[in-house]
VOGU-3710 file (C-alpha; in Angstrom, 3 decimals, decimal comma):
1> mtvkqkvgwk> 2,918/-20,934/-29,503  5,017/-18,885/-27,609  5,428/-15,091/-29,378  9,033/-14,294/-29,018  9,436/-10,934/-27,470  12,815/-8,800/-27,606  14,807/-6,211/-26,204  13,659/-2,502/-26,669  14,366/1,137/-25,240  11,658/2,973/-24,039
11> vvgpyrkssv> 10,978/6,827/-23,861  8,204/7,649/-21,070  7,959/11,318/-19,300  6,634/13,336/-16,119  5,091/9,976/-14,658  6,040/7,574/-16,848  4,176/8,003/-19,369  4,889/8,818/-22,942  4,680/8,980/-27,289  7,512/8,788/-29,048
21> mfgyygarsy> 4,684/9,129/-31,901  3,384/13,339/-32,128  5,926/14,512/-29,900  3,561/14,770/-26,446  3,154/12,735/-23,914  1,037/10,246/-24,256  -1,765/8,605/-21,915  -0,349/5,171/-21,244  1,670/5,286/-18,252  4,536/2,351/-17,912
31> pkrrkiipth> 5,267/0,763/-14,536  8,454/-1,403/-14,099  7,438/-5,161/-14,792  3,864/-4,438/-16,202  2,624/-5,710/-19,587  0,712/-2,954/-20,853  -0,900/-3,239/-24,386  -2,804/-0,953/-26,898  -6,035/0,546/-25,878  -8,852/0,785/-28,288
41> tcgplcvfkt> -7,874/4,588/-28,739  -4,611/3,997/-30,496  -1,439/1,709/-31,331  0,472/-0,087/-31,623  3,199/1,181/-29,184  6,500/2,042/-29,552  10,006/1,362/-28,913  13,060/2,043/-29,916  14,852/-1,109/-31,389  18,867/0,783/-29,695
51> rkaalkfvgg> 19,182/2,818/-26,652  20,918/4,805/-28,725  18,535/6,209/-30,957  15,705/5,941/-28,089  18,846/8,741/-26,448  19,139/10,522/-29,601  15,250/10,981/-29,535  15,374/12,058/-25,834  17,871/15,189/-25,967  17,876/17,585/-24,111
61> diskvlkcly> 14,369/16,265/-23,040  13,474/15,470/-19,405  12,125/12,174/-20,787  13,860/9,008/-19,346  14,589/5,189/-21,712  13,780/2,303/-20,031  14,815/-0,194/-20,668  12,366/-3,395/-22,089  10,696/-6,000/-23,616  8,564/-6,346/-26,495
71> vpsktkkvwd> 6,124/-8,607/-29,409  6,724/-7,495/-32,484  3,842/-5,801/-34,243  2,938/-6,579/-37,596  0,964/-3,695/-38,071  3,350/-1,459/-40,365  1,692/1,742/-38,692  1,231/3,774/-35,535  -2,375/5,341/-35,192  -4,318/7,163/-32,394
81> nshslrldel> -7,853/9,073/-32,746  -7,017/11,812/-34,744  -3,345/10,763/-36,483  -1,961/7,975/-37,852  1,971/7,209/-39,591  3,975/4,933/-41,164  6,301/3,372/-39,916  9,103/4,795/-42,302  8,091/8,433/-41,010  8,813/7,414/-37,328
91> pshtaladsv> 12,205/8,507/-35,700  15,056/5,571/-37,005  15,094/2,336/-35,446  11,663/2,529/-33,863  9,826/-0,929/-33,228  6,266/-1,425/-33,209  4,979/-3,337/-30,690  1,788/-5,490/-29,782  2,978/-4,901/-25,923  5,747/-3,990/-23,899
101> tcle> 6,764/-4,563/-20,496  9,363/-1,841/-18,955  12,366/-3,514/-16,820  13,843/-0,991/-15,121
//
């Protein structure tokens, strides 16, 4: 059975690192065209469903918004070593992903 990927938008900061969740740049890097999965210390990954929502989240920050493909997660919360948030606590139009591949 093949998993259906969706088009989304990943917010990345300096050195292509990112985190939507807690206002800091996470440890995951997002090289172009490489499938990224969560580590054992966090999960799932966060993307935006629309470019408009990603740009709104970025605001005047130095972050970039990159088009990506993602595999939707069935999980309804995102977590790391010390935090956890439900999907409804994240910015509007956030999707949780089991994998993310940035296209640019």
